[in-house]
LOFI-154231 format. One record per atom (N, C-alpha, C): residue in three letters; x, y, z. Coordinates in steps of 0.001 Angstrom, whole numbers, plus 500000, padded with zeros to 6 digits. Layout:
<rs>
ALAXYZ/...
</rs>
This chain:
<rs>
MET585208622940117658/MET584705623228118933/MET582892622516118900/TYR582455621751119457/TYR580625621855119181/TYR579959622163120612/ILE579100622815119844/ILE578009623745120831/ILE576583622354120522/PRO576143622305121536/PRO574849621228121505/PRO573635621888120696/ARG572915621306120061/ARG571883621274119590/ARG570793620685120175/THR569601621468119718/THR568241621124120565/THR567414620343119765/LEU567934619941118521/LEU568086618265117420/LEU567860617592118035/GLU569290617446119074/GLU569878616137119466/GLU568850615017119601/LYS568055615606120168/LYS567033614616121449/LYS565779614005119882/SER565456615020118971/SER564707614410118323/SER564912613346117344/ILE566662613743116600/ILE567473612638115858/ILE567268611418116844/LYS567439611751117856/LYS567900610035118740/LYS566606609323118547/GLU565519610358119191/GLU563803609528119286/GLU563532609046117383/VAL563715609561116505/VAL563443609172114996/VAL564335607823114524/THR565274608013115239/THR566265606753114749/THR565958605410115350/LYS565467605331116575/LYS564861604226116786/LYS563772604014116518/GLU562677604720115871/GLU560952604184114948/GLU561704604165113579/PHE562292605248112423/PHE562242605522111176/PHE563612604361110836/PRO563349603030109745/PRO564497603124109112/PRO565715604263108277/ALA565146605216108088/ALA565420606298107315/ALA565643607684108287/LEU566558608919107984/LEU566325610304108659/LEU567356610660107468/LEU566268611975106836/LEU566828612926106305/LEU567078614344106833/LEU567950615118107114/LEU568247615912107611/LEU568717617286106515/THR567677618111106074/THR567523619239105939/THR567881620992106355/GLY568484621420105157/GLY568771622626105883/GLY569613623520104806/PRO570089624515104982/PRO570922625003104182/PRO572379624610104737/ARG572985625435103472/ARG574732624746103648/ARG575400625241104836/GLN576490624669105564/GLN576531624940106288/GLN576569625893107953/VAL574951624862107839/VAL575049625128109193/VAL575103624174110212/GLY575747623303110146/GLY576233621920111055/GLY575457620922111021/LYS574829620738110098/LYS574103619181109929/LYS575190617909109918/THR575982618240109210/THR577232616761109482/THR577611616526110664/THR578468618098111000/THR578528617828112083/THR577783617330113596/LEU576452617696113341/LEU575775617235114363/LEU575383615815114119/LEU575526615539112694/LEU575493613795112795/LEU576610613338113112/GLN577884613886112969/GLN578799613058112883/GLN579236612969114710/HIS578805613845115548/HIS578522614231117149/HIS577425612998117452/LEU576910612284116956/LEU575611611476117425/LEU575851610445116601/LYS576668609709115822/LYS576716608574115318/LYS577628607778115670/GLU577112606534115945/GLU577852605340116525/GLU578731604595115921/PRO579880604395116616/PRO580618604168116110/PRO580664602923114722/GLU580073602042114499/GLU579860601487113489/GLU579476601698112443/ARG578544603462112536/ARG577850603912111330/ARG578972604756110239/THR579024604190109195/THR579360604436107867/THR579254606000107748/TYR580325606758107452/TYR580439608410106900/TYR580498608226105612/VAL579992608682104791/VAL580177608800103025/VAL579922610291102561/SER580275610730101984/SER580239612273101331/SER580212612144100077/LEU578757612779099178/LEU579042612576097938/LEU579105614472097438/ASP579988614911098593/ASP580626615953097949/ASP582049615898097330/ASP582174614029097650/ASP583677613520096971/ASP583408613303095637/PRO583881613960094466/PRO583706613773093218/PRO583841612326092759/ILE584757611558093438/ILE584643609844093453/ILE583845608977093323/ILE583002609463094648/ILE582307608843095300/ILE580421609628095112/ARG580776610604094756/ARG579409610764093473/ARG579417610374092656/THR580783610315091756/THR580688609402090651/THR580154607745090316/LEU580767607435091716/LEU579764605892092162/LEU578519606053092191/ALA578295606909093187/ALA576434606707093433/ALA575861606946092032/ARG576683608311091359/ARG575131608068089684/ARG575975606968089033/GLU576913606481089136/GLU577371605228088092/GLU576661604244088220/ASP576762603537089500/ASP576673602789089898/ASP576523601832091268/PRO574729602984091219/PRO574484602893092769/PRO574426600942093478/ALA574524600647093160/ALA574131598874093325/ALA575702598910093871/LEU576703598686093271/LEU578090598944093974/LEU578549599385094847/PHE578266600944095097/PHE577930601870095917/PHE577463601209097302/PHE576418600586097164/PHE576051599823098194/PHE577060598561098825/GLN577417598003098119/GLN578068596906098059/GLN579157597063099044/LYS580015598415098174/LYS580973599071099244/LYS580850599791100779/PHE580042600406100792/PHE579217601072101654/PHE577660600319102463/ARG578053600012103611/ARG576742599097104137/ARG575995600143105464/PRO574817599764105420/PRO574388600168106597/PRO574922599814107864/PRO574529600319108931/PRO573814601356109238/PRO575493602486108715/ILE574898603953108043/ILE575375604853106881/ILE574711606002107342/LEU575756607132107016/LEU575478608412107533/LEU576058608739105597/ILE575244609297105033/ILE575260609512103157/ILE575042611800103493/ASP576115611876103188/ASP576228613690103095/ASP575921614289101919/GLU574986615040101693/GLU574581616012100576/GLU574117614878099722/ILE573029614267099825/ILE572243613161099157/ILE571644613475097710/GLN571393614834097669/GLN571297615218096377/GLN571841615283094840/TYR572973615029095656/TYR574039614950094906/TYR573926613473094156/GLY573140612553094585/GLY572925610792093879/GLY571535610679094777/PRO570599611023093770/PRO569407611008093908/PRO568751609367093268/ASP569861608733092532/ASP569582607258092004/ASP569667605987093514/LEU570274606969094638/LEU570668605855095736/LEU569462605780096267/LEU568374606650096611/LEU567210606400097429/LEU566374604936096618/TYR566712604560095369/TYR565609603711095214/TYR566217602147095686/TYR567519602090095985/TYR567930601493096448/TYR568290600975097981/ILE567917602051098497/ILE567569602777099959/ILE566225602128100075/LYS565289602425099466/LYS563893601683099679/LYS563998600136099852/MET564901599523098703/MET564907598301098506/MET565823597790099927/GLU566624598013100542/GLU567327597803101609/GLU566555597511102524/ILE566049599157102788/ILE564947599239103791/ILE563432598067104318/ASP562823597714103029/ASP562409597050102525/ASP562229595444102838/ARG563600595283102690/ARG564525593934103102/ARG564925593804104840/ALA565301594530105225/ALA565906594582106310/ALA564485594468107623/HIS563941595711107191/HIS562915596515108242/HIS563748596711109804/LYS564589597481109626/LYS565690598093110592/LYS565429599064111023/PRO565271600070112175/PRO565331601462112292/PRO566659601703112068/GLY566719602921111762/GLY568292603689111736/GLY569326603568111092/GLN568979602654110410/GLN569510602350108706/GLN570061603587108146/PHE569523604406107804/PHE570146605323107015/PHE569918606904107598/TRP571005607629107512/TRP570768609099108025/TRP571174609768106849/LEU570850610779106594/LEU570974611821105330/LEU570463613038105307/THR571451613599104333/THR571775614894104977/THR571818615635103215/GLY570653617102103699/GLY570740617526102291/GLY569817618862102388/SER570616620173101233/SER571019620805101160/SER570224621933100059/GLN569517620884099222/GLN568587621196097939/GLN567386620457098639/GLN566901621360098882/GLN564970620582099375/GLN564261620319097956/PHE564542621555096703/PHE563751621228095760/PHE564338619877094747/VAL565361619483094891/VAL565934618224094386/VAL565335616887095084/LEU565303617240096297/LEU565351616276097296/LEU563895615489097106/MET562559616370097442/MET561984616036097997/MET560365615804097016/SER560877615609095630/SER560054614828095029/SER561029613347094547/SER561433613289094373/SER562336611802094669/SER562174610741096314/ILE562199611593096691/ILE562268610954098467/ILE560071610923098430/SER558909611864098222/SER558013611400098073/SER557298610066097312/GLU558425609929096157/GLU558116608965095439/GLU558411607545095990/THR559543607679096269/THR560183606476096727/THR560225605750098322/LEU560226606948099090/LEU560620606471101064/LEU559369606997101418/ALA558740607292101136/ALA557195608193102011/ALA556763606897102737/GLY556172607345104084/GLY556078606249104981/GLY557335605689105934/ARG558564605589105111/ARG559773605215105839/ARG560716605865106575/ILE560869607430105741/ILE561655608141106240/ILE561113609329107153/ALA561773610032108508/ALA561793611182108726/ALA562538612133108452/ILE561861613351108555/ILE562619614869107536/ILE562326615443108804/LEU563343616620109270/LEU564065616993110467/LEU564363618321109756/ASN564677619649110030/ASN565175620601109656/ASN565852621296110375/LEU567098621810109955/LEU568566622271110804/LEU568383623660110330/LEU568426625001110721/LEU568373626344110869/LEU569920626610111565/GLY570775627687111281/GLY571819628065112414/GLY571528628304113616/PHE572343628434114339/PHE572232628341115848/PHE571191629350116234/SER570182628686117302/SER569611629778118022/SER570131630784119075/MET569720632113119737/MET570277632607120451/MET570596631829121801/ARG569888630424121841/ARG569372629599123814/ARG570758628535123216/GLU571138628219121945/GLU571671626878121154/GLU573354628263121263/GLN573569629418120970/GLN574515630248120913/GLN574793630262122123/ASP574201630809123242/ASP574584630893124803/ASP574701629843125279/LYS574232628709124922/LYS574125627458125886/LYS573205627362126698/ARG572161628041126754/ARG570955628633127859/ARG570341627445127621/PRO569641626699129018/PRO568729625504128691/PRO567397626004127938/GLU567032625085127115/GLU565704624531126162/GLU564834624232126849/PRO563226624973126642/PRO562302624674127208/PRO562152623410126922/ASP561095622811126750/ASP560404621506126599/ASP559485621497125043/GLU559015622644125361/GLU557947623117124838/GLU558518624081123520/PRO558017624370122155/PRO558410625479121211/PRO557417626822121531/PHE558317627715121027/PHE557471628956121855/PHE556561629420121057/LEU555071629432122177/LEU553910630087122089/LEU553611631064123305/PRO553076632026122609/PRO552813633105123761/PRO551746633077124240/THR551973631881125404/THR550587631748127031/THR551647631592127687/ARG550835632077129030/ARG551454632955129931/ARG552833631652130046/GLU551971630441130349/GLU552771628902130938/GLU554028629008130432/ASN554185629112129057/ASN555204629134127779/ASN556279630339128604/LEU555753631679128240/LEU556606632918128541/LEU557400632876130226/LEU556686632135130801/LEU557228632385132489/LEU558266631709132250/THR557954630271131959/THR559299628929131823/THR560646629420131350/ARG560393630482129503/ARG561067631167129147/ARG562228632379129524/ASP561101632706130628/ASP561981633484131639/ASP563104633519132628/GLU562656632055133085/GLU563579631762134183/GLU564733631449133478/SER565156631661132190/SER566667630843131700/SER566914632352130069/ALA566054633445130359/ALA566276634446129716/ALA567265635434129724/ILE567599636322128490/ILE568742637510128926/ILE568595638593128661/MET568893639650129026/MET568348640748128752/MET569497641687127571/LEU569003641656126055/LEU570077641643125347/LEU569896643507125001/THR570468644640124838/THR570888646397124589/THR570132646254123435/LEU570145647366122696/LEU570238647514120919/LEU571569647070120535/PRO573265647356121017/PRO574187646901120098/PRO573726645724120235/GLN574002645114121471/GLN574478643768121608/GLN573170642660120863/ILE571994643226120599/ILE570875642212119722/ILE571631642596118120/PHE572151643695117675/PHE572186643975116843/PHE573325643065116146/ALA574498643331117170/ALA575556642511117126/ALA575485641399116822/ARG574488640302117133/ARG573701639159116597/ARG573278639354115325/ILE572069640048115057/ILE571575640345113580/ILE573032640563112532/TRP573626641375113054/TRP574742641717111853/TRP575538640392111551/LEU576430639384112450/LEU577016638270112712/LEU576271637495111588/GLY575167636681112105/GLY574096636079111750/GLY574448634855112459/SER574129633560111922/SER573742632447113173/SER574507630976112359/PHE574957631444111411/PHE576337630272110903/PHE577064629941111766/PRO577705628648112106/PRO578061627944112911/PRO579900628163113102/ALA580171628622111921/ALA581962628752112057/ALA582339630219112240/LEU580716630900112086/LEU581441632216112402/LEU581059632720114493/ILE580179631807114513/ILE579876631627115977/ILE580328631418116646/THR581106629995116309/THR582193629359117188/THR583443630128116754/GLY583812631157116134/GLY585203632115116068/GLY585764631072115142/GLN585441630143114148/GLN586611629530113410/GLN587186630190112367/ILE585906631007111920/ILE586376631893111034/ILE585637633335111644/LYS586685634039111865/LYS586974635427112142/LYS586777636201111106/GLN586690636528109620/GLN586938637421108910/GLN584868637326108300/ARG584510637565108839/ARG583312637890108418/ARG582500638013106637/ASP583086639280106413/ASP582851639201105269/ASP583333638317104332/ILE584424637414104442/ILE585186636838103866/ILE584552635497103492/PHE583848635060104208/PHE582975633971104642/PHE581496634080103603/TYR581036635631104125/TYR579732635443103220/TYR580010635980101926/SER581520636172101818/SER581972636697100100/SER581777634708099405/SER582069634045099992/SER582842632703099567/SER581347631930099835/TYR580607632080100646/TYR578706631295100707/TYR578078632089099436/VAL577893633084099270/VAL577623633855097867/VAL577859632771097237/GLN579665632842096761/GLN580155632438095274/GLN579988631167095575/THR580300630442096252/THR580021628778096269/THR578767628287096005/TYR577996628558097316/TYR576858627775097234/TYR576028628392096705/LEU575418629850097101/LEU574334630680095865/LEU574403630416094529/GLN575259630984094118/GLN575795631167092672/GLN576138629714092214/ARG577219628770092936/ARG577206627979091760/ARG576552626620092433/ASP576440626341093491/ASP575503625032093919/ASP574188624891093622/VAL573573626247094194/VAL572164626342093860/VAL571434626636092402/SER572723627508091771/SER572017628002090202/SER572551626681089240/ASP573422626268089865/ASP573475624747088987/ASP572721624109089291/LEU572131623577090097/LEU571061622583090384/LEU569751623098089824/ALA569759623746089873/ALA568199624718089052/ALA568499624920088001/GLN569587625038087521/GLN569696624956085931/GLN569280627163085641/VAL569946627500086557/VAL570071628738086335/VAL570583629345084888/GLY570610630403084419/GLY571402630455082942/GLY572343631859083405/ASP572082632609083673/ASP572554633815084179/ASP573129634039085820/ARG573908633858086108/ARG574617633721087062/ARG574386635391087559/GLU574622636363086811/GLU574911637518087365/GLU573168638040088105/ALA572164637662086816/ALA570717637953087027/ALA570615637371088589/PHE570945636363088689/PHE570605635261089711/PHE571119636367091388/PHE572396636545091071/PHE572931637567092181/PHE571800638853092245/ARG571854639575091609/ARG570874640888091760/ARG569694640512092309/PHE569589639210092100/PHE567579638988092489/PHE567818638186093977/ILE569408637771094248/ILE569461637303095702/ILE569539638633096452/LYS570116639674096262/LYS570365641067096395/LYS568841641369097071/ALA568117641735095628/ALA566470642511095788/ALA566129641740096713/CYS566069640293096704/CYS565132639418097835/CYS565512640153099615/ALA567431640121099582/ALA567887640860101075/ALA567162641463101314/ALA567012642875100490/ALA567046644112100520/ALA565133644691100506/ARG564343643173100568/ARG563171643103100828/ARG562857642662102041/THR563593641968102867/THR562761641041104130/THR562192641991104667/ALA561177640497105240/ALA560413641447106099/ALA559225642200105372/GLN558536642315104203/GLN558152643253103529/GLN557158641837102716/LEU556577642619102298/LEU555254641768101374/LEU555962641784100151/LEU555517640474099909/LEU556192639996098592/LEU555449640687097146/ASN556286641701096377/ASN555887641643095433/ASN556195640945094324/LEU556175640502093559/LEU557028640109092449/LEU557137640738090930/SER556140641942090727/SER556295642664089548/SER557710643430089973/ASP557931644259091133/ASP558625644773091556/ASP560121644654091783/LEU560285643186092397/LEU561073642169092365/LEU561813641885091225/ALA561201641684090402/ALA561820640921088913/ALA562537642369088188/ARG561289643557088688/ARG561653644643087771/ARG563377645400088600/ASP563456645092089529/ASP564866645612089914/ASP565971644625089748/ALA565296643385089598/ALA566676642048088931/ALA566777641998087337/ASP565763642691086840/ASP565907643158085362/ASP565710641435085144/ILE564658640786084999/ILE564402639781084804/ILE562335639534084825/SER562319638428084192/SER560652638417084263/SER560302637844085324/VAL559007637992085604/VAL557802637750086408/VAL558239636127086744/THR558326635623085340/THR558336634281085759/THR559478633457086474/THR560556634283085487/THR561718633821086041/THR561988634196088245/ALA561382635308088014/ALA561334636009089360/ALA560597634764090172/LYS559414634229089588/LYS558693633419090813/LYS559320631933090574/LYS560167631827089435/LYS560827630308089723/LYS562162630534090433/TRP562769631445090598/TRP563888631883091455/TRP563761631872092753/LEU562332632361093059/LEU561920632535094627/LEU562063631153095022/SER561162630497094133/SER560933628825094825/SER562044627872095129/ILE563242628652094716/ILE564749627642094757/ILE565257628318095931/LEU565097629522095990/LEU565547630347097320/LEU564640629621098817/GLU563601629869098375/GLU562459628518099761/GLU563019627553099743/ALA563146626896098481/ALA563346625371098762/ALA565223625120099379/SER566203626300098898/SER567243625823099519/SER567432626228100814/PHE566258627135101533/PHE566172627617102867/PHE567367628610103164/GLN567392629774101861/GLN567684630736102192/GLN566629631786102876/ILE565659631658102169/ILE564295632366102382/ILE563264631695102931/PHE562453632295103921/PHE561092632035104006/PHE559984632667104023/LEU559293632397103180/LEU558038633012103259/LEU556602632630103790/LEU556406633520104954/LEU555125633619105797/LEU554006634090104822/ARG553195632597105098/ARG551603632761104493/ARG550932633936105605/PRO549881634644104582/PRO549147635206105272/PRO547988634364106454/PHE547324634909107013/PHE546224634303107882/PHE545151634000106639/ALA544561632903106581/ALA543797632724105411/ALA542239632433106275/THR541026632903105954/THR539979632500106162/THR538930632911105226/ASN537593631965105314/ASN536357632425104196/ASN535336633118104819/LEU535671633871106057/LEU534612634205106632/LEU534573635956106157/THR535997636539105217/THR536116637624104864/THR536740637792104126/LYS536639638490102802/LYS537530638540101835/LYS538433640442101968/ARG538202640245102728/ARG539240641819103018/ARG540409641597103594/LEU541028640646103450/LEU542237640186103950/LEU543774640191102693/ILE544615640804102801/ILE545917640754102026/ILE546222639370102019/LYS546441638460100478/LYS546277637461100591/LYS548283637415100091/ARG549127638603100061/ARG550452638337099565/ARG551110637449100886/PRO552021636625100929/PRO553099636238101563/PRO554052637880102222/LYS555101637094103377/LYS556233638620103674/LYS556745637268103330/LEU558529638112102921/LEU559642637621102313/LEU560332637453103744/TYR561108636548104002/TYR562393637100105487/TYR563387636162104770/PHE564536636910105106/PHE565832636062104427/PHE566038635805105900/VAL566379634149105912/VAL566482632912106964/VAL567672633343107990/ASP569094633605107144/ASP570250634497107683/ASP570179635618107990/THR570228636548109022/THR570207638211109165/THR571492638359108546/GLY572725637592108764/GLY574055638251108788/GLY574500638468107064/LEU573904636970106573/LEU573870637062105041/LEU573061638325104346/ALA571821638140105150/ALA570886639642104468/ALA572439640698104487/ALA572496640999105593/ALA573256642117106178/ALA574100642403105024/TYR575208641415104776/TYR575790641454103732/TYR575664641697102516/LEU574529641154102302/LEU573758641450100488/LEU573474642585100456/THR572709642942101251/THR572762644792101809/THR573650645836102117/GLU574713645396102375/GLU576098646090102258/GLU575987647059103672/TRP575629646514104758/TRP575393646944106162/TRP576942646884106203/THR578062647978106842/THR579041647485106666/THR579640647239108338/SER578424647275109539/SER578753647237110809/SER577495647054111255/PRO577039646725112839/PRO575940646274113533/PRO575596647793113704/GLU576368648917113760/GLU576095650073114442/GLU575283650764113397/THR576001650785112431/THR575192651317110819/THR573895650721110867/LEU573882649619110736/LEU572608648898110581/LEU571495649246111455/ALA572035649280112735/ALA571119649084113974/ALA570087650755114120/SER570659651621113091/SER570642653453113045/SER570030653530111832/GLY570356652416110805/GLY569611652527109071/GLY568080652492108986/ALA567938652751107799/ALA566305652903107581/ALA565613651189107825/MET567103650346107332/MET566240648810107265/MET566361648055108780/ALA566760649093110196/ALA566544648174111407/ALA565597647443111630/GLY563974647863111539/GLY563320647557112111/GLY562931645909111647/SER563147646429109959/SER563105645200109139/SER563976643920109754/PHE564771644110110034/PHE566085643372110287/PHE565965642391112166/PHE565130643785112390/PHE565105643231113852/PHE563458642060113873/GLU562751642624112933/GLU561556641521112764/GLU561864640346112359/THR562764639980111044/THR563449639103110753/THR563903638482111835/PHE565016638859112009/PHE565703637916113210/PHE564535637450114638/VAL563777637677114702/VAL562480637597116049/VAL561672636443114830/VAL561641636487113536/VAL560447635261112837/VAL561146634188112910/VAL562826634275112555/VAL563565633415112221/VAL563909632525113544/GLU563877633319114727/GLU564246632550116215/GLU562958631311116706/ILE561624632377116000/ILE560374631771116740/ILE560589630197116097/LEU560851630432114271/LEU560312629170113405/LEU561925628133114061/LYS562645628520114546/LYS564120627733115229/LYS563464627131116240/THR562343627755117118/THR561870626819118437/THR561180625792118256/TRP560615625609116787/TRP559386624839116438/TRP560774623433115593/TRP561272624042114217/TRP561917622849113692/TRP563350622397114607/HIS563323623080115525/HIS564839622500116126/HIS564253621480117047/ARG562859620889117085/ARG561909620193117904/ARG561631619038117106/ALA561781619252115857/ALA560898618284115115/ALA559624618860115026/ARG558920619935115024/ARG557943620347114988/ARG557693621649113923/GLN556397621409113226/GLN556118621870112128/GLN555137623536112579/PRO555226624170112494/PRO554472625348113344/PRO553038625977112182/SER552060626118112833/SER550669626557111871/SER551218628021112072/ILE551627628404111419/ILE552628630055111526/ILE551921631106110264/PHE551553632021110904/PHE551131633085109196/PHE551266634817110010/TYR551177635316109133/TYR550632637100109453/TYR549364637069109003/PHE549170638369109837/PHE547626638702109134/PHE547679640990109200/ARG546926640689107747/ARG546631642173107351/ARG545478642121106506/ASN544911643317107098/ASN543694643249106103/ASN543559644799104976/LYS542714644866104540/LYS543005646203103816/LYS542666647240104080/ASP542447647632105445/ASP542846648550106536/ASP543703648916106548/LYS544808648200106661/LYS545875648530106854/LYS546535647910108522/LYS545281646649108734/LYS546247646711110568/LYS546681645217109981/GLU547742645187111360/GLU548619644238110514/GLU549326643574112030/ILE549337642205112168/ILE549956641397113361/ILE550908640992112366/ASP552160640633113091/ASP553139640335112840/ASP553098639015112652/VAL552907638318113559/VAL552587637072113481/VAL551589636018114470/ILE551343634993113747/ILE549833634360114235/ILE550230632821114324/LEU550182632592115505/LEU550555631033115515/LEU549382630230115945/GLN549145628875115470/GLN547894628394115723/GLN547843627100115772/GLN547017626892117349/GLN547234625323118045/GLN546224625392118303/ASN545858623917118251/ASN544132623364118290/ASN543363624586118362/ASN543244625122116679/ASN542264625863116759/ASN542170627280117602/ILE543440627712118328/ILE543452629135118887/ILE544503629917118536/LEU544316630945117909/LEU545125631707117152/LEU545657632824118146/TYR547354632690118460/TYR548041633208119353/TYR548732634751118343/PRO548369635763118570/PRO548586637066118056/PRO550295637086118649/VAL551459637773117867/VAL552358638500118001/VAL553237639352117179/GLU553235640776118515/GLU553638641676117298/GLU555128641474117514/ILE555790642709116861/ILE557660642492117099/ILE557883644148117242/LYS558370644564117844/LYS558462646035118051/LYS559916646493118233/LEU560873646829117894/LEU562297647844117691/LEU562545648755118981/GLY561737648771119827/GLY561578649422121777/GLY561849649189122373/ALA562100649750123290/ALA562565649380125057/ALA561438650068125881/SER560215650612125103/SER558843651362126129/SER557867650807125856/PRO556644649639126889/PRO556179648683126518/PRO554595649747125771/LYS553764649571125369/LYS552841650604124974/LYS551473649472124822/LYS550663650286125456/LYS549294649141125170/LYS548508649395123693/GLU549282650464123016/GLU549087650485121697/GLU549388649776120366/TRP551113649163121058/TRP551221647871120290/TRP550354646196120386/ILE549605646590120769/ILE548561645319120836/ILE546938646021120537/LYS547397646793119846/LYS545778647526119295/LYS545153646608118462/ASN546217646246117270/ASN545373645232116409/ASN545263643734116995/PHE545551643370117616/PHE545241642323118116/PHE543306642418118092/LEU542553643122118468/LEU541022643122118706/LEU540743643010116693/ALA541241643141115769/ALA541474643044114270/ALA541314641213114337/ILE541927640851114739/ILE541783639075114277/ILE540689638853115879/LYS540438639381116732/LYS539623638853118043/LYS537817638687116921/SER538357640324116374/SER536676640568115984/SER536345639423114717/ILE536961638949114272/ILE536907637429113541/ILE536398636708113830/THR536883636010114783/THR536801634928115340/THR535753635200115875/GLN535451636327116827/GLN534196636089117502/GLN532980636408116814/ASN532879637036115398/ASN531477636856114733/ASN531566635828113292/SER531639635019113797/SER531982633910112946/SER531341632740113373/ASP530810632207113026/ASP530523630043113527/ASP531291629035113602/SER532790630131113398/SER534375629338113273/SER534666628280115070/SER535176626719114781/SER535262627190115945/SER536763627494116561/VAL537301628548115328/VAL538608629213115972/VAL538099630303116661/SER538716630124117884/SER539227631418118611/SER540770631803119377/THR540350633521119732/THR541837633969119930/THR542117634022121435/GLY543931632895121212/GLY544374633226123091/GLY544999634155123079/GLU546272633850124265/GLU546651634947124575/GLU547730635438123719/GLY548617636304123741/GLY549035637221123400/GLY550701637938123229/CYS551637638569122809/CYS552116639285123307/CYS553366640061122379/VAL554077641140122789/VAL554432641699121946/VAL556075641696122779/ILE557076641324121212/ILE558456640806121395/ILE559622642212121196/SER560209642731122340/SER560682644017122213/SER562068644159122839/LEU562681645291122848/LEU563849645298123701/LEU563327645877125271/ILE562591645609125852/ILE562134645729127237/ILE563315644690128022/ASN563144645346129299/ASN564626644327130185/ASN563533643621131243/THR562431643268130905/THR561682641903131892/THR560531642181131102/LEU559912640113131495/LEU558496640211130975/LEU557195641359131663/LEU556533641638131571/LEU555557642165132013/LEU554193641991130922/PRO553118642178131914/PRO551689641788131571/PRO551478643671130788/LEU550902643629130292/LEU550004644562129067/LEU548658644697129152/ASP548320643548129517/ASP546933643571130021/ASP546223642233130437/LYS545419642188130734/LYS544535640563131132/LYS545069639215129991/GLU545241639432129450/GLU545587638564127935/GLU546888638615127443/ASN547464639713127279/ASN548666640020126674/ASN549937640295127341/MET551453640037127152/MET552424640219127560/MET553325640742126520/ALA554468641635127319/ALA555559642501126793/ALA556585641727127221/LEU557850640917125862/LEU558844640369126851/LEU559903640468125999/PRO561284640683126582/PRO562535640834126277/PRO562646639691125010/VAL563412639757124076/VAL563559639607122601/VAL564725638138123175/GLY565257638252124061/GLY566041637467124215/GLY565463636219125590/CYS564102636486125579/CYS562929635332126262/CYS562824634133125271/ILE562905634364123891/ILE562380633807123266/ILE562932632067123210/
</rs>
């Protein structure tokens, strides 16, 4: 069963303009399925997961392109990095848009080669697992999420109300298409295979990780810290590795789309801001599996319920941008007085604050920390200003908290 993806429109648009398209994202989020659904009959599909084709791509790239002519879809291009030089030559020779569609799930292998060979010739798009709207087949607003009144009212037209059990059923299951569509019903077996096949083998092999047991401990330690400030020393201690190794492995997980590091809002106007990023696991179902929550009910009533809800919301916001081929300016805010704002979206020199609360009764105190960021912008010579804000929670209807800030249901994102 094919479920339409928000990114379809952007793929069609960039194919008309760019000679090459690279679709990146974690394994098993539907990159190949999406491109197979959109591809023209004349576009050849080739997978470098096939060991015979992979060997040909590595040992004789010229022969590879004699056998497979564009337009072509090459799956898992990171296994044949030498093909990129021949792709560049073909692009420069033919000057045609839409010749090459590429997919890749290991960004740390791809980006250095692509920046050297295909700069200016390739459009790079990111795909994650299903968003809530994709999963529900609900209408997609044209614009990504931003807590302006106009944006929120548009989203509210197709919002759904979700109770605590309903939202944690989604959080615990995760967003991988195989689980969402029911293609695979054994959730624990899926995640066990995913960890063994893609994380412990693919990622560790490509990154030349020597100790796979230590790498698995490290992944579990990261999952246990979702929605927390990153502390490399604590992370290294729990995984029994050096801080240097922890830093390297963290970059590997980030580049392979397993985690997302939310950077702090930075300003030279004050030195009182916290500088460490916050760590988020990209798929909450995988994080719940790694931290051994055995059911949605135990997760919803457990000590990490707030962290998982925050993780889910942050990634949903990210999907509204990435799945529209947009890159958000997204941060969190925290100063040394421990005043924190979960998310700040910056657009056109305006800062839009977002709080995330696992509660169903809206309170004005939820937005009290918005004054901390407003005081910085008002007491500076900077052109940056503070805009409208919102609190995302389990309330059942969109409503104002004051004249500038709204409370909205999580199903409104």
